[in-house]
N, C-alpha and C positions, 0 to 999 in steps of 0.2 A: 625414570629416564626422561620424563617430561620436565622435571626440575633441573636435571643436569643440563638439558638442552636449552632451558629457558623458554619453552613453548607450552601450549596447552596439550592435554591428553588426546584431544581429538586430532590435533595436528600430527602427533606421534603416530596414532593409528593409521591416518591417511598416508603418511610417508612409508611406514613399514608395510602397508598393503600394496605399495608401488603404484598407486593411482591417486590423482588429485581430487577425485570424487566430486568434480564439478566446481571445486574451489581453487583459488589462485594461491599457490604456495611457492615462495621464492626459492631459487637454487641455494641461497645462503641458509635459509631455514631448513631445507632438506639435508644439506650437508651437516648442520649441527645435529639433527636428529640421528643421522647415520653414524656420526662420530660418537655420539653418546651410546648408541646401540652396541658398536664395537667395543667401547671401553667397558661396558657392563657384561660383555660376552652373550648378548642376546641371540638366540637361535629360534627362528619361526617354527610353530607347531603345525606340521602338515595336516594332522587330523583335524585340527580346529579350522584350517583353511578349507578343507573338503567339506565340513559340515556348514561353513558359512556359505559355500557355493551352491548348496542344495536349493532347488527352486520348485515351486508348485504353480507357477503362472497366475499368481494372485498379486494385485497391487491394492494396498490400503488407501483409504481416504479418512482423514481425521480432521474435524473442525473444532476450533477453540471458541465455540459459541454456546450459549445456554441450551439451544436445541438445534440439532443439525439442520440446515435450511433445505427444504425440498419444495417450498411453495414458489410458484413461478414469479411471484412479485418480490421475492427476496433477492438482494443484490448478488448473492453467491450462486443462485441457480444457473445463470449462463456459464459459470466456470464449470459446474457439474456437467453440463451438456457437452462441453469441449472435452472434458476428462473422459466421459463415457465413449465418446466417438473414437478418440485416439486410442484409448485402451483396447477397444475392439479391433482396431486396425492393426495392433501389434499383437493380437492373440492373447490378451490378458483379461481375466475376470476382475471385477472390483469387489472389495470387501469394505463395507461402511462401518467404521468404529464410532460408536455413540457414547463413549465414556464420558464426554463432556456434557451430555445432556442433563445430568443431575448435579453438576458441579459449577454452575454459573459460567463465567468466561474462562474457564481453564478445566483441565482434566479432573475427574472425580477421584481423587486419591492418588498415591504414588504408583499404583499398579496400572493405572489407565493407559499410559503410553506404552508400557511393556507388552500389552496385548497385540500391538501392531506388528510384533515380530512373527506373528502367524502368517503374514503376508511376505512376499519377497522384498518389498519395499513399500514406502508409504509417503503420500502427499499430505502436507499439512496446510490448513487454511485458518486464517484469523489474524486480526489486527494486533492482538496481544497474546503472545505464546510464551510458555515457561522455558526460558533459555537453558536452565539447568537440566531439565528432563530431556530436552532435545540434544543437549551436549552429550549426555550419556549414550544416546543412540548413535550419534556420530562417532564417539570414541570407540564404540564396539564395532565399527565398520558397517553398521546397518544403513542400507541405501535409503536416504530420506531427502525430500526436496520440499521447501516451503514455497507456497505460491504467494509471492509478494517479497519485496526486498527485506532482508534481515541482516542486521549488523552483528547480532550474536545468535547462536554461539559461533565461534570461529570454526570454519570448515563446513558449515551447513550450506549446501547448495540451494540456490533460490532462482525463481523465474519472476520477472516483474515487468510492469509498464513503464514507459519512459515518461514519468510525470514531470521531470525537470523541463524537458523540451516542450511538452504540451502546455505547461503552465506558462512558460515564456511566451509561447505563441499567443495565448489568450491575452496577456498584457500587451503584446505587440498590436493585436487587433484593437484593443481599446485605445491605445495611443494613436493609432491611424484614425480612429473615429474622432479624435480630438481631446480625449481626456488627459488632464495634467495632474490630477490628484486621485489616486487610486489606493483603496485600502483592502487588505486581506483579512478575512475573518476565519479563524481556525480554532480547533480544540487545543486545550493546554496540555499537550502530552508530547512525548518524543518518538512517536510511532514513525518508522522510516518513511512510510507513504506521505505522512504530513510533512516531515522534513524536506522530502523531495519536492513537494509542491511549493513550499516556501522558498526553497532555493531557486526554483525556476521562475517564481514570481518576482523575487529580487533581482535576478538576472534580467528579466524583461524590463523592470523599472530602469536599471542601470543602462541597458542598451537604448532605451527611449529617452534617457536624460531626465527622468522623472524622480522626484524626491523619495528617499527611502526612509527618512527619519519618521518615526510614529506611523509607519506604513503597515504594521501588522497588529491586529487586535486578537489576543489569545484569551480563551475562556474555557474553564473546566465545566461550566454549566451555561451554555449559550441560551438555553431557554429562559434563564433568569437574567443573564447580563445583557443580551441583545434585546433592547426594548425600543418602543417607538421614540421615547425621549432621546435615547442615545443615537438613533439614526438621524433624527432631526438635528441633534447637535453636530454630528459629522457633516451633514449637508450644510449647516451654517458656517462650518469651518472650511468649506471649499471642497469637500469630497464629492465627486460626481459619479464615481463607480465603485461598487463593492464587489470583490472577488471572494468566493466562499468555497472552502474545501468540502469535498465529499467524504463521508465516513460510512460505516455500516449502517448507522441509524439516521444518517442525513440530519442530524440534530441542528447543526449550525444553519443549514440551508432553510429548514423549516422555521427556525427562529427568525431569520432575516425576512422571509416571506411574510410571516405573521406580524412582525414589527412594521414592515412597510405598509401593510394594509391598514393597521391601526393608525399609523401616522398620515394616512391618506395621501401618500406620495404617488405622484404620477410616474409610472415606470413604462418605458425608459425615459420619458421627458425630463423628469426632475432628478431621477437617479437611475443609473444603469446597474444591472446585476450580471454576474457571470459565475458559473458553477464549475469548479475544477473536477469534473467527473460527469457521470450520467445521473439524471434525476431519478428519484425512486418511483417505482411503477405506480404507487397509490396517488402520485401527484401528476399523472399523465394527462389529466384534463386541464392542467395549467399551461400557459404559453411555454413553448420549448425554450429552455434557458440557453443563453450563450455560454459556450465552454468547450468541452471536448468529450468525446465518447471513449470509454474504456473498452478495449476489445476482449471482453471476458472469456468468450469461448476459445479464442486464440491463445489466450494465456493458459487456460486449462489444458489445451492440447500440447503447448510447448512444455508445461510441467511434466506431462506423461512421457514426452519424448526424452526429456533429461533423465527422468527416473528409470526409464527402460535401458538407457545407456549405462547407468550406474549399476543396475541389477545385472547387466551383461558383463560387468567388469571392465567397461570402457570409460575412457575420459569423456565426459559430457560437457556441453556448454551451450546455452541458448542466449542469443542477443536480447537486449531489451525490446519489448514489443511496443511499436509506435502507437500513439493515440491520434485520432482525426479531429481537427478543429470543427466545432459545430457553431456556425454563425448565430443561430437562435434568434429569439424575438425579444430578449430582455435587455438588450444593449443598444444604444444608439449614440448619436452626437450629444455632448453635454449641453446644458441649457444655453450657454453663451455661444455655442457654435450651431445650434439647431435652427436659428432663423426666427423670423416673426411668427407669432402664434403658438409658440411653445409654452407650455404651462411652467410657471415658476414654482419652486418648492414653497410649501407654506412656512411661516416663520416658526422658529424653534419655540416650543412652549416651555422647554426646560431642558438645558444641555446636560447631558450625562457626562461622566468622566471621559476624557479623550482616550484615544487608542494607546495601547502600551506595546 
């Protein structure tokens, strides 16, 4: 049927279940699926529908990390706080699935995700998730929500933060301080959260009339590529502010901080820094970075509300959750605009490769 309609199996399941499952399905796509079903003589199985409707008031939580985060210093912990509070408010108990704990950054074997069917529905967390395994759950009509934007699989509902607007606001703040050359440092992958941050960063540059050529530096190993020499090279080329993405490990942010210290750069006198997200708890003794705060408890609660709607057989939808600009202490006017007495950046001792 999916082949005849020219859509995915997940989309067929959502249309035949007569609910959008939190995903956007066009009327044209819905019509194609229904036409294909009629041409094939499809008749829904009422027994299967009754079985699928059985509930036990349990919601699952599954994280695609090596060990499920329960430490209060872990960036996922605030999500769990919001999830627990909202689940209790809806009368659900939580089931923690730890199948990923022995399998690295993904489920331990093909059966790991199938165990989540013990719950009425499941929340999934993680920067990198197996799209094929999730697609099978969605195709079977199992209520599933990913905490964080997902482009794949088709039909998987998600709840996310508005990283585009928040990143644009950070660039606007830097432009208002007088910065005219701003560089984004990010990991070299296609995670939706990273793409959203870069999109907002570029929109901010465009709105402020700042150059976008060579404005993004991507690295698969920032701890190796982001060196003191490279930072000094950027400063010599006229970069006055670095904007760094936040990830689960904060690898890029840690690398930039370490490189800046080795380069003996006066911050923010010689170089301003901004973090697109919240700083890791183990760096709480450092100056509060300019950037934005991710409302993690609110995101966790929103994900539970969406999942509860899907479990109840209702169409659910949650808007993007906004992030709040954090002025911080790591960004100030650029050296040329700061006035007399501002420390100048030291000369470059060796220019690294320019941004790509």
